[in-house]
C-alpha positions, 0 to 999 in steps of 0.5 A, a space after each residue: 499520538 498516545 498509544 495504548 498497549 496493543 498488538 496486531 497483524 500485518 497482512 495485505 488484503 491481496 493475501 486473503 484466501 478466495 476463489 478468485 485468484 486474489 484476496 478481496 474485501 469479501 467473506 475472507 476479509 470478515 473472517 480475518 477480522 473475526 480471527 483478530 477479535 477472537 485472538 484479542 488483537 486490536 490492530 490490522 496493518 495493510 499496505 497502500 490500498 491504491 491501484 497498482 501499476 506495472 510491476 504490481 507494487 502497492 508503492 507505485 500506484 496510478 493514484 494516491 487517492 483511488 482504491 485498488 479495484 482488484 480487491 472488489 469482492 465478486 460475491 458482494 457484487 452479487 449481493 448488490 444485484 450486479 452479478 448472478 452467482 452463476 456468472 462468477 465461474 471459477 478462477 483457474 489458479 495454478 498455485 493458491 499460494 501466489 497471486 497471478 496478477 496478469 490472469 487476475 486482471 483479465 478475469 476481474 475485468 470481465 466480471 467488472 464489465 458485466 457488473 457495470 452493465 447491470 448497474 447501468 440497467 438495473 440500479 435502484 434509486 438508492 444505489 443511483 443516489 449513492 453513486 452520484 453522491 460518491 462522484 460529487 464528494 470525490 470529484 477533486 481527485 476522481 475526475 482526473 484519475 478516471 480520465 487518466 486511466 481511460 486515456 492510458 488504456 485508450 493509447 495502449 489499445 491504439 498502439 497494440 500491434 503497431 511497430 516503428 510508427 512515426 509517434 514511436 520513432 519520435 518518442 524514442 528519439 526524445 528519450 534515447 539518451 535517458 532510457 534504454 530500448 526496453 524502457 522506451 518500449 515499456 513506456 510507449 506501449 504502456 502509454 506512460 502519460 509523457 508519451 501522449 499527444 502534446 494536447 492531452 499531455 498538457 491538458 488543453 481544454 479542447 483536448 480534455 473535452 474531446 477525449 472526455 466525450 470519446 471515452 465517456 463510457 469508460 470513464 463512467 465504468 471507472 467511476 463505478 469501480 471506485 464507488 464499489 471499492 470505497 463502498 466495500 472497504 468502508 463497510 469492512 472498516 466499520 466491521 473492524 471498528 465495531 470489533 474494536 480493531 484499528 486499521 493501520 494504513 500505509 502511504 509512500 512519501 512519494 507518488 509514481 511518475 506515471 500517475 494521475 497525481 503527477 499528470 494533473 498537478 505537474 507544478 507540484 513536482 520537478 518536471 521539465 516542460 515535456 513532463 519528464 522529471 529532472 530529479 527522481 527519488 531513491 536511497 543511497 546504498 544501505 542494508 537492502 542494496 549495495 547500489 542503493 534503491 532507485 525508485 524513480 519517483 518524481 521529487 516534490 517542488 516543496 517551495 510550491 507546496 509551501 506557497 499554497 499552504 500544503 493544500 495537496 498534502 492536506 487533501 492526501 492525508 485527509 483522504 487516506 484517513 477516510 479509509 484507515 484509523 492510523 497512517 504509517 508514512 513510508 520513508 519518513 526521513 525524506 521529510 527532513 532530507 531526501 536523496 535526489 538522483 538525476 533522471 537517467 542515472 542507472 543506480 541510486 549511487 550518484 545522488 545527493 541529500 536535499 532539504 525537505 519541508 520538515 515540521 512546517 508540513 506537519 504543522 499545516 496538516 495538524 492545523 487543518 485536520 487535528 491530531 496526527 495519527 501517524 507512524 513514522 517509518 524511520 528505518 535505514 540511515 537515520 540522522 539526529 535531525 530525523 530523530 529530532 523531527 520525529 520526536 518534536 512531532 511526537 510521532 511513534 517510530 519503528 523498531 524491527 527485531 530482525 535488525 537487532 541481532 549481529 552477535 553482540 549486545 550493543 546493537 541499537 535495535 535490541 530491546 534493552 538498548 532503547 526506550 520503545 515505549 513510544 514506538 511500534 515494534 515489528 518482527 519484520 516488515 513487508 520488505 524483510 524476509 520472514 523470520 524463519 527465512 531470516 534465521 535460517 540464512 544468518 551466521 552461526 554466531 548470530 544464531 547462537 546469540 539469538 538463542 542465548 538472548 531469548 533463551 530458546 532452542 531456535 526450533 521456532 524462530 518466528 514465534 520466538 520473535 513474536 514473543 519478544 515483540 509482545 513482551 517489549 515495552 513498545 506500545 504497538 507490536 505488529 507481526 507479519 502474517 507469515 511469522 504467525 503462520 511460521 513460513 519460510 522465505 518462499 512466503 516473502 512479500 517483497 525483496 527490495 531491488 528485485 523487479 519481479 516475483 513480489 507482492 504475490 503471497 497468499 495464505 490458504 483457507 484454514 491456515 489461521 487455526 484455532 491453536 494460532 488464535 489461542 496462542 496470540 490471545 494468550 500472549 496478548 493477555 500475558 503481556 497486557 496487549 489484549 484489545 478490550 472486549 465489546 459487550 455487544 457486537 451488532 448482529 448485522 455485522 456478523 460474518 455469517 450474515 455477510 451476504 444477506 446484510 451487506 
């Protein structure tokens, strides 16, 4: 992938300002694109866009193909005629700086149900045709996904306020050697698909028909939400592209065990006859955790994928590239070797490296889809074989400046120690502390070297890091929005290995000031990263006309 010198910002749509407790794809998203454009930035990086499961992590999704419907803008539902302005109400958020996912889910579900009821009664011929076309074009993943979610919530509701039922006791007996009581309760009452009755667990045709009829209205509702997510997102992407801004998406290498992907494609994974994984994914002890990270994702049966020409993976990448321009694939090392841990282990320490598909997978994808606009997340414990795989495929890797400072000039992440010309450089990622938080926690030795290396006082470490990223030879420079805003550890997006309190960060309306925009534009022009200005921006895309035109 040939890269022109550009720069941009990493921020997930959940972090945008809004009146509804969570960022969405409405006005604030268009305002952010306008901000990027005025700041001469050509890149916007997001986290995975799939529907989040329990824990709210975008890296543990119910589907790798579906969209996160919490991002649907209520105002755009009003624009489509599905809701009245008076029905939106005001979301009572205790703290605008965080997403309270539980309250948001309840609030959005109420709005979405009203919108769906209106859609059924009042949809225009154009809206009806667009919906039917969407369902037909995406049936390969959509039908499995909506059935999966409808079943999950059917069994959650059925099991609410039931205790020590025969079904629960049978499930507990089956899992007590592998899971503790809390996990057993979470899986059963959260209706993980392996806890379902055996006929629907195994997708027996009679059961699929029976449940399909029983849950028909819920299935139609879920299809409507996916239709509306994709409609809103594709309009936003069109707006970004019209402003010469490319969107960098993100997909995890693995998928969640409790997902439609695994339930509908069990043969693609190492599972036993009851639907339980035999081995799960993680990484050994590293920078982020002394006991490693036990992700719990099922491992791919790569022999099966190879046998059918990697069809599922081709469809996965193709689907993602309908939403974004470039893809960052998380944990690229796993394509060379992956860390496999026996299911039931409490940490990731007792695993082993196993061989991945290597170049063969990417050759199959390239043959089917053409050029690979992919960024390889090659952080962590990286071997020469991983580097060789990345370079043979001509994929840009990642450099993170927070890893560069250990008090010496020998660190491999320091810009003077490597060729960054075919790379993407970051001040930090969603898994790092903010640059201010990182600097404040470092030792005096590291702080001293940082100040001398950059010839700065250290009073504004975030912007010092931004400048270092922009001045580097890396073709792409990406900065988390927390660093642009100069925020501390309180604004951190994720802390690996910590189960709660993640993915909640939001910034406020007005935080992206004119001064910040001017500074970013100055840096972009000074270091030859300024995105090309467009002579004409279509009036129909102007953000001030959003409500009338979209």
